[in-house]
N, C-alpha and C positions, 0 to 999 in steps of 0.2 A: 097276332093271337094268343090267348091265354094258355099257362103251362099247368098241368094237375102237380102240385108239388108237397101233396097231403102225404105221400109215402116217405117223405124225409122229417128228420125231427132237428136238424140244425145245418148251421151253414158255417164251414171252416174256412178262415184265411188268413194270411200275413200281412201284415200292417207296420208301419214306420212313418214317422211325421212329427209335427210339433202340435198336434191339436190337443186342446186340454179336455175335450169330450166328443164321444160322436154317437150316431144313432144309425141303426139300418131301418130303411123305411121300406117296407112290403107294399108294393101297390098292386092294387085287383081292379078288375071291374067296375063299373058303376062309379066311379071316384072310391072307394073304399081304399083304405090306407091303414098299415099295422106298424108300430114301432117298438125298436127295441134298444134300448140304451147299450152301449159300448165304452169300455174303459178307454179313456186316453192314450197316447202313441208316445212314443219315445224316439231317438234318433236312430237305435237298433231295429233290426227286423224281430217279430215276434207274432207266435202264432196266437189266433182268437178262436175260439169256438163260441158261437150263439145259438142257444136252444130257441126255436121258434114257438115253443111253448111260451116263452117270456113275451112275446107279441101281444100288444095291446092295441085296441083300434083309438086312432088317431086322425087329428085335421091336418092340411097340407103342413102347418108349421111344427108338426110332431107332437102338439098337444092332446093330451087324452080327450076320448069321448067316453062317456058313460054308458050312452045307449044304442051302441054300434054293435054289427056283427063282431063275433069273436073269428079267430084266425082259423081257419079249416086249411088252407093250401091250396084251393080247389080252382082257383082264377086267378094264378099269381101273373101280371104283366111286367112288373120290373123291380129290381133291388136297386135301391138309391141309398149311398153311404154321406152322409152330413157330417161335418166337422165344425167344430166350434173352437175358436180361438180365443187369446186376449185381443181387446178393444184394441184398435188403431195398430195391431201386430200384423205382421203376414202369416198367412194358415197355408200349410201344405201337408199334404200327406199321399202316401203310396200303397195301393192293396195289390197283391201278387196271390195266385196260388188259391183261387176262390172254388169252393166246392161244396155241394149240398151233400148231407151224411144222413 
């Protein structure tokens, strides 16, 4: 079932790992998706705040879509965190204390 997340302005979490870059994908009904870029990770835990107003419509690969609906948070189904590492390397990351604010 979808969740109405429209009253929240962001997501806060703690992250560590070796990802060169990350994305948060917000997935909604009817295959709608919005993406927010997140800075890469390091071996020590750090707190990250992600502003949901920065989310832009994207396809399943996280590539921008110019003519899609803007994020309104009214029908959220999934949060998906995607990490990107170096070619041929092993990617790892851990997430903890994920919360909406």
